[in-house]
C-alpha positions in Angstrom: 8.9 109.9 -153.9 11.2 107.1 -153.0 12.6 106.9 -149.5 14.4 104.6 -147.1 11.6 103.9 -144.7 9.3 101.9 -146.9 9.0 100.4 -150.4 7.3 102.8 -152.8 5.2 101.5 -155.7 6.5 102.9 -159.0 4.8 100.7 -161.6 2.3 98.0 -162.0 4.5 95.3 -160.5 7.5 97.3 -159.1 8.4 98.8 -155.8 11.7 100.7 -155.0 13.3 101.6 -151.7 16.5 103.4 -150.9 18.8 100.8 -149.3 21.7 103.1 -148.4 23.4 106.4 -149.3 26.9 105.5 -150.5 28.1 109.1 -150.7 26.7 112.6 -150.7 29.2 115.1 -152.1 26.7 117.8 -153.0 27.7 121.4 -152.4 26.1 122.6 -149.2 23.5 125.4 -149.2 25.2 128.8 -148.9 28.6 127.6 -149.9 30.3 128.4 -153.2 31.6 125.3 -154.9 33.4 124.6 -158.2 31.4 121.4 -158.7 27.7 120.8 -157.7 28.6 117.3 -156.5 26.4 114.2 -156.5 24.6 111.7 -154.3 25.4 108.0 -154.9 22.8 105.6 -153.6 21.8 102.0 -153.6 18.3 101.1 -154.4 16.4 97.9 -153.7 14.0 96.8 -156.5 11.1 94.5 -155.9 8.8 92.9 -158.5 5.5 91.5 -157.3 6.6 92.1 -153.7 9.6 89.9 -154.1 13.2 91.2 -154.0 14.6 91.3 -157.5 17.9 93.2 -157.3 19.9 96.2 -156.1 21.1 99.0 -158.3 23.6 101.8 -157.6 22.8 105.1 -159.2 24.4 108.5 -159.1 22.3 111.7 -159.0 24.2 114.5 -160.7 23.8 116.7 -163.8 25.7 114.3 -166.0 23.7 111.2 -165.2 20.2 112.6 -165.7 19.5 110.9 -169.1 20.9 107.5 -167.9 18.7 107.7 -164.8 15.7 108.7 -166.9 16.2 105.5 -168.9 16.6 103.4 -165.8 13.4 104.6 -164.1 11.4 104.5 -167.3 11.8 100.7 -167.3 9.9 100.6 -164.0 7.3 103.3 -164.3 3.8 102.4 -165.5 3.1 106.0 -166.5 2.8 107.1 -170.1 4.3 110.5 -169.0 7.9 111.4 -169.6 10.4 111.8 -166.8 11.2 115.5 -166.5 13.8 115.5 -163.7 15.2 113.3 -161.0 16.5 114.9 -157.8 17.3 114.1 -154.2 16.3 116.0 -151.0 16.8 117.5 -148.5 19.3 120.1 -149.5 22.7 119.5 -147.9 23.7 122.1 -145.3 27.2 122.7 -144.1 28.1 121.0 -140.9 24.9 118.9 -140.8 24.5 115.2 -141.5 21.4 113.9 -143.1 20.0 110.6 -141.7 19.2 107.9 -144.2 15.5 108.0 -143.2 15.3 111.7 -144.3 16.5 111.2 -147.9 13.9 111.4 -150.6 14.5 110.6 -154.3 11.9 112.3 -156.5 11.1 111.3 -160.1 9.2 114.3 -161.5 7.0 113.6 -164.5 5.7 116.0 -167.2 
């Protein structure tokens, strides 16, 4: 679970943190939408506790395989990445604070 409040260890030498949410165009819960939308976010990546780089990724149904490849480079697990998703669910008329976003990389 990667968040914006602290760096999260994802591999032997790597930590990742959500730096900012660039956009959140997901369809709100209870609303019928033509497109499911996406969340675009900027991540900070640290190696051996030193800042290495930032990376912008989009979480949507089209980018799953690309994101799996990206995260596989940093994970120390021998398990495969099953899914990548962002929470909490968007609700109509409500703003989500940066500190409440959680990026989950589910393994199988």
